[in-house]
N, C-alpha and C positions, 0 to 999 in steps of 0.2 A: 502492499500500498504505500502513494506516492504521503507523507507529511509534508508538509513548509511553510511555517511563518509567510504571513505578506508584509511588505517592507514601504511603506508608503504607496510609489502607485505597482508595487506589490514584486518590486523586484527583490531575489533576495538571495547573495551570494555569499557561500563557505569555501575561505581559500581565495578567493578571487573567482570561484565559481559559478554559475547561475545552477539553481536548486532547479527549478519552471521553464521549461517552453518559453518563450517573451509572446507569441503569440496565443497562450492556456493563461498570461498571467494579464493583457489587453481584454481578453473575453472576460474574465470570473473581476474584474475590476470597473467592466463598464458594465459589467449584470447589477452589482453593486450599487452602483450609481443611478442605472436604469431604470430601477425596482425598489427602489427608497429606503434601501441598505446603508448608503453614505450619501450624505446629504452638507456641504457647505450654510453655514451663515448666511444671512443677505449681506453681514456686514462684514465677512472674512474678504479679504481682497485675493489671499493663498486658495492654486490649485489642487493646493496638493493636503494629501492626508497623511496623521502621525500613523506610525505600527496598534498605538489601543487603538484610530478611530476607526482602523479596518479589523482589526481580531475584535470587538464588538459590534463593527457589521457582520464576519462572518459569526460566530456566535449566537446572534440574533437570527441572518440566516439558519442557522442550521437548527434550533430552537422551532423555530417557524416551524419548519419541515420535518419534525421528529429525528432529529438527526443528533449522534453525540454532539455535546456543545465544547468543543475543542479549543475552538477557536484558531483554526490551522486548515488551511485546505486540504481535505482529499478525495483521492475516488470518488470516496459516495456523494461528496461537498460538489465532486461537481460534474455528476452523473443529474444528479438531481435540477443545479441550474441547466443543464441543456434539454432537458423533459419539456415537453412543450406545454402554453401558458397563455395565461389571459396578458394583458398590457397592458393595465393598469398596475400599479405601484402596490405594493404591498404595507399598504399605511400601518397595521399591528403592530411594525416593531417598535413604531413611534412612542407609541400612549401605552395601547392591554395587548396580549396574548389574544384575548375574546375577541368579538366582533366587531369592528370602529362602525360608529353609523355617520357615513358620507352626507346625507343632508336628509327632503322629503320632499314631498309634493303636498300641497294643500289641498288637495283635493282629492278624493277618492275613486272617482270615474273618469277613467284616461280611454285616453284612441292609441294607435298605433296606426303606423302606412307601409307597407314595403314599397320601394324605393325602384328596386332593380332586386331582380333576381340569379343565382348560381346554373349556368348551364349545367352543372351536376345535376342536380335533380330536377323532374316533372314542378311543373310552377304551383300542381298541388300541392305537391310531395311538402312543399319548402312550408305554402301557407300549412301545412297542419300540423306542421313541429311546432313552426311557433307561438300558434297558437295551443300546442301543448305545451311549450315554455313558459306561456303568458299562465297559464293555468296551476302550476306548479305553486305562484306564488297570491290566484287566487284562493286556493283551494285552503290560505293558511292562514288570510288576512280576511279583513273585508275591502279590498279590491275587487274594482271589478273594470276591464279592459273590453274594447271593443275594438274592432278593426275596421280602418276608413281608407275610400280607396281614390278622395281624391281633397283638396285643400290643406291646408295645416297640420300636425298629428301633432299629442304632446312625444309620442317615444316613436321617432323614424330609422327606420332599419333597413341598412342596403349592404351590398359589397362591393367589395371593389380591390385593386392590385395597386402595389405600392402604395408611393403618397398623391394616389388620384385621388380630387377632392378632399383632401383631410388633411389636416397638418400633422396630424400620427404617422408616420411611412408605417409600412409594413413589410415585414425581412423576411418575404419570401417564404415556401414551405416550410413548417414543421419548428418557427417559431415562435413570433407568438400570431395566436390563434385569429383575436378579435379583442377588440376593447371599448368600452362604452362613459361615453361624461355622466358626471350624476347628476342628480336632480340639481335644476326643473331645467338642463340643456335639452334632454330627450335624442341625443346621434346613439343610436347604436352601427357599429363596422365588424366587415369579417370579409378574410381577410380571404380572395377570389386564388390564391395560387395555392389553399388546399383544396380535398376533393373532399368534397361535403356528400353525406351519404344518409340514412336514418336508416334504424333497421337489419344493422350492418356493421358486424369487427371492422369492415377495413374501413379506409377513411377516416376523417372525423365526424362525429357527431351536432349535429348540428340540434339539435332538438336540447341536448345538457351545455354547448353553449349560449345559446341562445338563453336557455334559462341562466344562464350565469352574469353572463352580461346583460339580462334585464335586471337582473340581482342588484348590480353595480345605480344602471339606470336609475330605480324606487331607490337609494339612498346606503346599499350595504355594501362596507369594504370587506376586506379579502379575511378568511376563515386559514386559522394554524391546522383545525384537523383536514389530515390529508381525505376522508370520506367524505368529507362536508363538499355540498355541489362549488359554496365559495372560497373550495380550496384555490390555489392561484393556477398551480398544476392541475391541464387533462389528461385522467389515469384511466381512460377510454371507457368504449361502447360497455355499457350494465344495462343488460335484455330487464334487468327487473330493480332501475335505480328508484330510487327514493332521498326525498330532503334528509340529512342531517337535522340533530337536534337544535345544532348550532345555527343552521338556518333558520329554522321556525322561529326561533329565538329570537333570532336579529332583526328578523324580518317583524316580529310582535312588536316588539321594540319600538318602531316605527311606528305602522299602521294598527297595533293591536290585533286579539283574536278576532278569528273568523265566529260569529255569533250569529243567531235564527232567534227567533220571536217563540213563545210560545205562554198560555193561557198567562197573556198579556207583560210577561218575564223574562226576561234575557239568557238566553244558557246557553251556554260555549258549546260550540262546534266542536265536536275531536279533530282534529288537524286531521287532511288526510293526506300523508306523506310516502304513502306507497302508489302511487300514479306510475299502470304501466302502458308501455309505448302504444303511441297515438296507429303504431304501422303491428306489423305480425310476426312473431322473435320468424327470421331466416331459417329456412330448410334451404336440402339442397348442398350443394360442395360447402358453401362459408363451412366451416366449422365453430361451436361457441366455447369458450374457452375452460365456459362455467360448469359444461356439462359432456362435455367427450371426451372418451379417453385419448390417451399421448402417442402417438406412431415413435416419437421417440425426443428428446430436451435433452440440450448439450449446455455446459459454459464455454461457448465460443469463442470466437474471433472479437479482442480490441476489452474479453472481462466479460460481455451482455452473457444470459441466461436467453437461447432461443428453445420455442416449444415448434413441434413437428405436428400439424395433423393435414393427413388426404395432400393437395396441392397448397399448404397455405404454411407459414410461418409464423410467430409471434415476440417480440419479447416479453420478457419479464422483472420486473423492477420491484424494489423495497413498496412501491405503491404502487400495484397491483399490475396487470397487462397492458402493453401497446396498443395500437393498430395490429391491426389482421393483412399480411403484403402474401401476393405469390412465394415460392420459392425460388421460383425461378427469378424473381428481380433483385436477388442477391448471388444465388447458386447459380450463376446460368450451365443451363448444360445439365441440369440436377432434377431427377424426375419428382411426381409425388407419390404420394401412400409407401414413403419409406419402413425400413422393416427395421432400423436401430441406427443409431447417430454416435459418434465419440468424436471428441478433440485435446489433442495429446497435448498437454505441457513440458513435453519433453521438447518434442520436435514439432510444437505450434502446427501441425495440420489436422488437418479437421476430414475425418475417415466418414461415409457413407453408405447403407444397405441396403439392398433392395434383390429379392430374389436369390439367384445366385452369382451376382455384378457388386463391386463396389468400389467408390471413387471416394479420389483424393482429394479437397484444397489442400492453398496457403494461401490462407483467411479467404476470400468468394473468390478466388481464381483455381483452373479448375489446371490441376497436374498433368504434363506429357504423358500420354499413355495411358490415359484412363478412357473409360471405367474398364478395370481389367477382371475377372476371372476369382469366384470365390472359390476357389477348390481345396483348400484343407483344416476347411469346417463345413459343415452341413446348410445347406441356402435356407433362406428366411429367417434368419439369427431375428429374439424380438426384443433384445436389449445390449446396451455393453454401453462400458463407462472405463478413464483412467483412472488408474489410483497409484496416489502418489505411494503407497508404502513401498511397490515395489517398481513406480515404475514401468506398469507395462497395462498393454487393455486388456479388457475382460469381454468375453463377448456369450451373452447367454441366449438358449431356444431348452426350449420345456422346462424342464428338472435339472437341466445340463448346465457348464461353463466352462469356457477354455482361455487359457490365460496367451497372450499374444504377444512377445515382444517387436515393436517393428523395425526394431535395426540388427535383428541377428536371427538368425533361424534356428525354430529347434521343433521339439518334434509335439504336435497341437492330439494333447490328448483330452478327452469330457471326463468331466466332475462332475458329482454332486452338489449342487446348491450349499445342502444344505450339511456339506464337510467341512464348509469354509463358513459360511453366513448363517450365524443363529438365528432365526426364527423368522428369515426371510420366505416369501413365496415364492412358487416356481410359479410358468407361464405367465411373465414377466407382460410391461408396456414399451419401460421404459426405465433406465437410467446414466446418474451423474455422479461423479464427487463435484462437492459445491465451493464458492468462495472460504468455510469455515473448515475445509478440509475433509467434511466428515461425507459419507455416502447413502445415497437418498434411491428408493427404489421403488419405481410404481404399477400399480396393476388397477385397473378401474379410477375409481376415485378413492384411494387412500394410498395413502403411501408411508415408506419407511421410514428409520436414521437409524442408521450403523456408527458405534462408537470406535475407538480404535482397535478395544477388542473385539470387532467383528460380529459384534452381538445386540439387537438392536434393541435403543432406547427404550428405556420405559416409560410409557403413555403409549405408544404407538399400536398399530398406525393410527395416525392423522386425518382429516379429511383433507388431499389436490385439491378441490375447489373456494373451498373456504381459506388457505393455510397459503397456499401457492398463488394462484390463482386472486383473491384476496376476492370473494366473490359473497360477501357478508353481506346478510340482508340485516337491516336498519331497523330496530325497535324504537 
């Protein structure tokens, strides 16, 4: 893990040697400034920041991101900074780590107008997604929203690229997704460089991002809870998405609770925070990380965790799953419906297995001469992992495993899984050694963690959906 404090403009040297790539320094410093963690008082003429100021900014970002508060830039902090997110600052680090109220509308009946549409979705689907986004907030407050198609609306919604028609330019795909102004300005903008979708793990979900930006347009700041709608970082599409308690309490602090009249008295209406998508759950070849079994999983290039199903792959971070994309958009020439995959920390190569063939890649480039025939072990293996203990690759099928030294020839003999790993089932779906050097085995929605004694840890198996994919049902 990289660990380095940041001095002034993030440049730190020891014995005259820089510990951080200059471009990474610039990236991290720009992030802290752009999103409100580093701010100079208006009366200050200096553009430089002290070590204490930078370290406090990093600590605030780490605390708000539910990371260890070291005040040091590490891989986890950099990865969090690189996640797709909202363009609004994170003002909760200035005053409080709870929601910050940025203003409120002086009326509770608001109009909205969609001025233009993304070509990524049919016009009616865009309208349905925006309407569903407003409903999250009308379900928990007395606010009412009405769409109009002419005249000036209270809340004005549009899509644009770069800085077209906006004082805050977008920065291309995968970074800032959207932004909004606080009450009573009423503008909400979406980055047209993103791939906007609904009811799909591919691309960026319009309904969820719209609900987030509308939260700002109604006066709510960012939440420090990573599972909240108002968290600054986009954690991907969830078919069972709900508002977090922090979202509800923040909006109700502005506008009150949703009540209805009964027997001439006002009684609180139970908040509805379980709104299902306005479109059906996707079917067909697009996988559902919350419900589908895995074909394979690896701790792969650049230290990222990749999960595979059918023709698709997605990343897994500490904050949930990333967008689902085609396997061939990353590993060109690689087929879908894989049997197994493994990334070797020893050689930095990634191996993929399907039927009686295997493919070898360095990063995302297919090595010359591949695919090759799989001749020394049976076809259709079910899982593979790299074991740091002996620097060998383990291949699994049924109740058996094989040890393979990728740099030396040796006889491959099958052995029973139970003879080495205590408590691990046979007929696995996938396996990997993860960042904590522990081994994980996956089968259906269950996973087992193995300790250094190669025994399953107490309390396992656990749910893959809840713990790895973070498909957690909030009450």
